[in-house]
C-alpha positions in Angstrom: 171.7 42.4 116.2 170.5 45.5 114.2 169.4 45.3 110.7 171.5 46.9 108.0 170.1 49.5 105.6 169.7 47.1 102.6 167.6 44.7 104.7 165.4 47.5 105.9 164.9 48.8 102.4 164.0 45.3 101.1 161.5 44.9 104.0 159.8 48.2 103.1 159.6 47.3 99.4 158.0 43.9 100.3 155.5 45.7 102.6 154.5 48.2 99.9 154.1 45.4 97.4 151.9 43.5 99.8 149.8 46.6 100.3 149.4 47.1 96.5 148.4 43.4 96.1 145.9 43.7 98.9 144.4 46.9 97.4 144.2 45.3 94.0 142.5 42.2 95.4 140.0 44.4 97.3 139.2 46.4 94.2 138.7 43.2 92.1 136.5 41.7 94.8 134.4 44.9 95.0 134.0 45.1 91.3 132.9 41.5 91.2 130.4 42.1 93.9 129.0 45.1 92.0 128.6 42.9 88.9 126.8 40.2 90.8 124.6 42.8 92.5 123.7 44.4 89.2 122.9 41.0 87.7 120.7 39.9 90.6 118.6 43.1 90.2 117.4 41.8 86.8 115.1 38.8 86.7 116.8 35.7 85.3 113.8 35.3 82.9 114.7 38.6 81.3 118.2 37.4 80.3 118.6 35.4 77.1 121.3 32.9 78.1 121.1 30.5 75.2 120.1 31.0 71.6 120.4 27.9 69.5 118.5 25.2 67.7 114.8 24.5 68.1 113.7 21.8 70.6 114.2 18.6 68.7 112.0 16.3 70.8 109.1 18.7 70.3 109.7 19.0 66.6 109.9 15.2 66.2 106.6 14.8 68.1 104.9 17.3 65.8 106.2 15.5 62.7 105.1 12.1 64.1 101.6 13.5 64.8 101.3 15.1 61.3 102.3 11.8 59.6 100.1 9.6 61.9 97.2 12.0 61.4 97.7 12.0 57.6 97.6 8.2 57.4 94.4 8.1 59.4 92.8 10.9 57.3 93.4 8.8 54.1 92.2 5.6 55.8 89.1 7.2 57.2 88.2 9.2 54.1 88.7 7.0 51.1 85.3 5.3 51.1 83.5 8.6 51.7 85.6 10.3 49.0 84.9 7.6 46.5 81.2 7.7 47.2 80.9 11.5 47.0 83.7 12.6 44.7 84.5 9.5 42.6 88.1 9.7 43.8 89.3 7.7 46.9 92.4 9.9 47.1 90.4 13.2 47.1 91.0 14.2 50.7 94.4 12.5 51.0 95.8 14.4 48.0 94.4 17.7 49.3 95.7 17.1 52.8 99.2 16.3 51.5 99.3 19.7 49.8 98.2 21.4 53.0 100.9 19.6 54.9 103.6 20.7 52.6 102.5 24.3 53.0 102.0 23.9 56.7 105.5 22.5 57.3 106.9 25.5 55.4 104.9 27.8 57.6 106.3 25.9 60.7 109.9 26.2 59.5 109.7 29.9 58.7 107.9 30.7 62.0 110.4 28.7 64.0 113.3 30.5 62.4 111.9 34.1 62.1 109.2 34.7 64.7 111.1 36.3 67.6 108.8 36.5 70.7 109.5 40.2 71.2 108.1 40.8 67.7 105.1 38.6 68.4 104.5 40.6 71.6 104.6 43.9 69.7 102.1 42.5 67.0 99.7 41.1 69.6 97.3 44.1 69.6 97.1 44.3 65.7 96.5 40.5 65.6 93.7 40.8 68.1 92.0 43.4 65.9 92.4 41.2 62.8 90.8 38.2 64.7 87.9 40.4 65.9 87.4 41.7 62.3 87.0 38.3 60.8 84.8 37.1 63.7 82.5 40.1 63.3 82.4 40.1 59.6 80.9 36.6 59.4 78.2 37.8 61.7 77.4 40.8 59.6 77.6 39.1 56.1 74.5 36.9 56.6 72.6 40.0 57.8 73.5 41.7 54.5 72.3 38.7 52.6 75.8 38.0 51.4 76.6 34.3 50.9 78.9 33.1 53.6 79.9 29.4 53.7 78.9 27.5 56.8 76.1 30.1 57.6 78.0 32.0 60.3 81.0 30.0 61.3 83.4 29.9 58.3 84.8 32.6 56.2 85.7 32.1 52.5 88.6 34.0 51.1 89.1 32.7 47.5 90.0 29.0 47.7 90.7 29.3 51.5 87.9 28.6 54.0 88.6 28.9 57.7 86.9 29.4 61.0 87.8 32.9 62.4 87.3 31.4 65.9 90.7 29.7 65.5 92.3 33.1 65.1 90.4 34.3 68.1 91.8 31.5 70.2 95.3 32.4 69.4 94.7 36.1 69.9 93.3 35.4 73.4 96.4 33.5 74.3 98.7 36.2 73.1 96.6 39.0 74.6 96.5 37.4 78.1 100.2 36.5 77.9 101.1 40.2 77.1 98.7 41.6 79.7 99.9 39.2 82.5 103.6 39.9 81.7 103.0 43.7 82.1 100.8 43.5 85.2 102.5 40.5 86.8 102.6 42.1 90.3 98.9 43.1 90.3 97.3 39.8 89.0 96.1 38.9 92.6 93.9 42.0 92.7 90.3 42.1 91.5 90.9 45.2 89.3 93.7 43.7 87.3 93.4 40.0 87.8 89.6 39.4 87.4 87.7 42.4 86.0 89.4 42.6 82.6 89.0 38.8 82.1 85.3 39.0 83.1 84.8 41.6 80.4 86.7 39.4 77.9 84.5 36.4 78.7 81.3 38.4 78.1 82.7 39.6 74.8 83.6 36.1 73.8 80.1 34.8 74.8 78.5 37.5 72.7 80.6 36.9 69.6 80.3 33.2 69.7 76.6 33.3 70.6 75.9 35.4 67.5 77.7 32.8 65.5 75.7 30.0 67.2 79.2 28.5 67.8 78.8 26.8 71.2 81.9 24.7 70.9 84.0 27.8 70.1 82.5 29.5 73.2 83.4 26.5 75.4 87.0 26.4 74.2 87.5 30.1 74.4 86.0 30.6 77.9 87.9 27.5 79.2 91.1 28.9 77.7 90.6 32.3 79.4 90.1 30.6 82.8 93.2 28.4 82.3 95.3 31.4 81.3 94.0 33.3 84.3 95.1 30.4 86.6 98.6 30.2 85.2 99.0 34.0 85.1 98.5 34.2 88.9 94.9 35.5 89.3 93.4 35.1 92.8 92.1 31.5 93.2 89.1 32.6 95.2 87.9 35.2 92.6 88.8 32.7 89.8 86.6 30.0 91.4 83.7 32.5 91.7 84.1 33.5 88.0 84.3 29.9 87.0 81.0 29.1 88.8 79.4 32.1 87.3 80.6 31.0 83.8 79.3 27.5 84.3 75.9 28.8 85.3 75.8 31.2 82.3 76.7 28.3 80.0 73.9 26.1 81.4 71.4 29.0 80.8 72.7 29.6 77.3 72.5 25.9 76.5 68.7 26.1 77.1 68.4 28.9 74.6 69.8 27.1 71.6 67.7 24.4 70.0 70.7 22.5 68.6 72.2 22.5 72.1 69.0 21.0 73.6 69.0 18.3 70.9 72.6 17.4 71.7 71.8 17.1 75.4 69.0 14.7 74.6 71.2 12.6 72.3 74.0 12.5 74.9 71.7 10.9 77.4 70.6 8.1 75.0 72.1 8.3 71.5 70.6 5.0 70.3 67.0 6.2 71.1 67.5 9.0 68.5 69.2 7.0 65.8 66.0 7.1 63.7 64.0 9.8 65.5 63.9 13.5 64.8 65.9 13.3 61.6 68.4 10.8 63.0 70.1 13.2 65.3 71.6 10.3 67.3 73.0 8.6 64.2 76.6 9.9 64.4 77.3 9.4 68.2 75.7 5.9 68.0 77.9 4.8 65.1 80.9 6.3 66.8 80.3 4.0 69.8 79.8 1.1 67.4 83.2 1.8 65.9 84.9 2.1 69.3 83.5 -1.1 70.7 84.1 -3.1 67.5 87.8 -2.2 67.6 88.5 -4.2 70.7 92.1 -4.4 72.0 94.1 -4.7 68.7 91.6 -3.3 66.2 90.2 -4.7 63.0 93.3 -3.5 61.0 94.3 -0.3 59.3 91.9 0.5 56.4 89.4 -2.2 57.4 86.9 -0.1 59.3 83.3 -0.9 58.6 81.8 2.2 60.1 83.5 4.5 57.6 81.6 2.7 54.8 78.9 5.4 54.8 77.7 4.6 58.3 79.6 7.2 60.3 79.1 10.6 58.6 82.3 12.4 57.5 84.5 10.0 59.4 87.6 12.1 58.5 86.5 15.1 60.5 85.4 15.5 64.2 84.9 11.7 64.7 88.1 10.4 63.2 89.2 9.2 66.7 86.4 6.6 66.5 88.0 5.2 63.3 91.4 5.1 65.1 89.8 3.0 67.8 88.1 0.7 65.3 91.1 0.1 63.1 93.9 0.2 65.6 92.0 -0.8 68.8 92.8 0.2 72.3 96.5 0.1 71.5 96.1 2.7 68.8 93.9 4.9 70.9 96.4 4.9 73.8 99.2 5.6 71.3 97.4 8.7 70.1 96.8 9.9 73.7 100.4 9.2 74.7 101.7 11.2 71.7 99.6 14.2 72.6 100.6 13.9 76.3 104.3 13.9 75.3 103.7 16.9 73.0 102.0 18.9 75.8 104.6 17.8 78.4 107.5 18.9 76.1 105.7 22.2 75.4 105.5 22.8 79.1 109.3 22.1 79.4 109.9 24.7 76.8 107.7 27.1 78.7 109.6 26.5 81.9 112.9 27.4 80.2 111.6 30.3 78.2 113.6 33.5 78.4 110.7 35.9 79.2 107.4 35.7 81.0 105.5 36.6 77.9 107.1 33.7 75.9 106.4 31.3 78.8 102.7 32.2 79.1 102.4 32.2 75.3 103.7 28.6 75.0 101.6 27.4 77.9 98.5 28.9 76.4 99.1 27.3 73.0 99.7 23.9 74.6 96.6 24.3 76.8 94.5 25.1 73.7 95.7 21.8 72.2 95.0 19.9 75.4 91.5 21.3 75.6 90.8 20.2 72.0 92.2 16.7 72.5 90.3 16.1 75.8 87.0 17.5 74.6 87.2 15.8 71.2 87.9 12.4 72.7 85.2 13.0 75.3 82.7 13.8 72.6 83.6 10.8 70.4 83.2 8.4 73.4 79.9 10.1 74.4 81.4 11.2 77.7 80.0 14.7 77.1 77.5 16.0 74.6 78.6 16.6 71.0 80.3 20.0 70.5 81.9 19.8 67.1 85.5 20.1 68.3 88.2 18.8 66.0 91.1 16.6 66.9 94.4 18.5 66.2 96.6 16.9 63.5 94.0 14.2 62.8 90.8 16.0 61.7 90.8 16.9 58.0 91.2 20.6 57.3 93.8 22.7 55.5 93.7 26.2 57.0 93.1 24.8 60.5 96.3 22.7 60.0 98.2 25.8 58.9 97.1 27.8 61.9 98.0 24.8 64.1 101.5 24.4 62.6 102.0 28.2 62.8 101.4 27.9 66.6 103.8 25.0 66.7 106.4 27.1 64.9 105.9 29.8 67.6 106.6 27.3 70.3 109.7 26.1 68.5 110.8 29.7 68.1 110.4 30.3 71.8 112.5 27.1 72.4 115.5 28.7 70.6 115.6 31.5 73.3 115.9 29.5 76.5 118.2 28.6 79.4 120.8 25.8 79.1 119.6 22.6 80.6 121.2 21.8 84.0 
C-alpha cells in the first residue's frame, strides 16, 4: 500500500533533522579534537593547573627543624656564651631574633616570589653574588679590614659569607640555562663546555678566598645540577674525574688542607701537636661515643664545657649525639631526609622545568651540606668547615636558608593536582 503525502512529508522532515543532528555532532567532535590537539602540542609542565596553598608537609618540616635546631643551639652554646660573654643566653637570644626575621622572609617569599619573576632576575642576582665574592678578595689587597680575612663580608651589623649567595646563584643560573637549552643538553657544546668554564671560575674565586669547603660544595652542586639537567653521562663522568684530580692537586697547595688531611688520618695524635690542630675532631669523637644509644640528656653535655671549641657552630651535631644519643642523631637525619624527599615531590609536580630544576638544586644544596657536615663531625672525611643547616649558629646564613625554603614553598603553590 502506497504512503500518503503527510507520511512522506513527515519522513522527509525526520531525515533532514537526523542529518542536522549528525552534522552538529560531527562539528562538535571535530572542535573537541582540535582542542585536544592544540593542548597536546604544549608541554604539560608549561600549563599551571593548580594555584593554591603552599605544601604543608614541607612547611611543617621546616618549622620542626628550625625549632629543633634552636633548642640545640641554646643547649650547645650556653656554657661557651657564659665563659666568653658572661651571658648564657647570648647566642640563644640572638638566634631567636634571627629566626623571627627569617620566618618573615620565608612567609613573604612563599607568598610573593613567583618563579617566572625569579627566572627573570637570575642574571642580576648572579652579578650581585659575583660582586660580593670578588670584593672580599679585593678588600684585603687594598688593606681594608674585612672580617674573617677573605671569607666573610661585613655590612653594618650584618656579616655573611658571599659564597652562600654564589651557591644559590649557581642553582638558579643552571636551572635557567637547562630550561632554555633542554633539547641540547646531551651535546658537548651546550651540556658540558659551559659548565666546565663555570667550574674553573668557581675554583678560581674560591681558591683566592682560601675557601676549600665552599669550592667543594659549589663544584659538587654544579655536577649534580648537570646530572639532573640531562648532560651526557659519559662527558659528565670525565668532567667529574678531571675535577677530582684537580681537587687533589689543589689540596696539596694549601697548607691548611694538608694539615686537615694529617689530622683526619689520626686526630688523637695531633691533639697536642702543632698547636693542637687535632683537638676539635678528637673531642667531637669523644662527644659522639659518650652519647651512647640514649644520650646523656639534653643540656648535660660534658664536651661543650670548653672542651669542644665553639660547639654551637660546625660541630653541633656532635653535641646532638652526646646529649640525645643514637636516637637523636637518627631523628635529625630522618628529618632532613623527609625534608629533601618532600622537596623532590614538589619538584616533580612543579609547573615548569625551571621551577623543577630550581627546587631540586636547592634541596641538593641542603643534602650536600648535611652529608658533608655529618661526615666531618664523625671524621669520615677531613674537616672542611661546612655548617649543618638549621642547626649551626648564624643569622644571615639562616636568612638565606629560609629565603630558599620560601622559594620552594612558592614553587609548591604552582603545581599539578595530586592524583
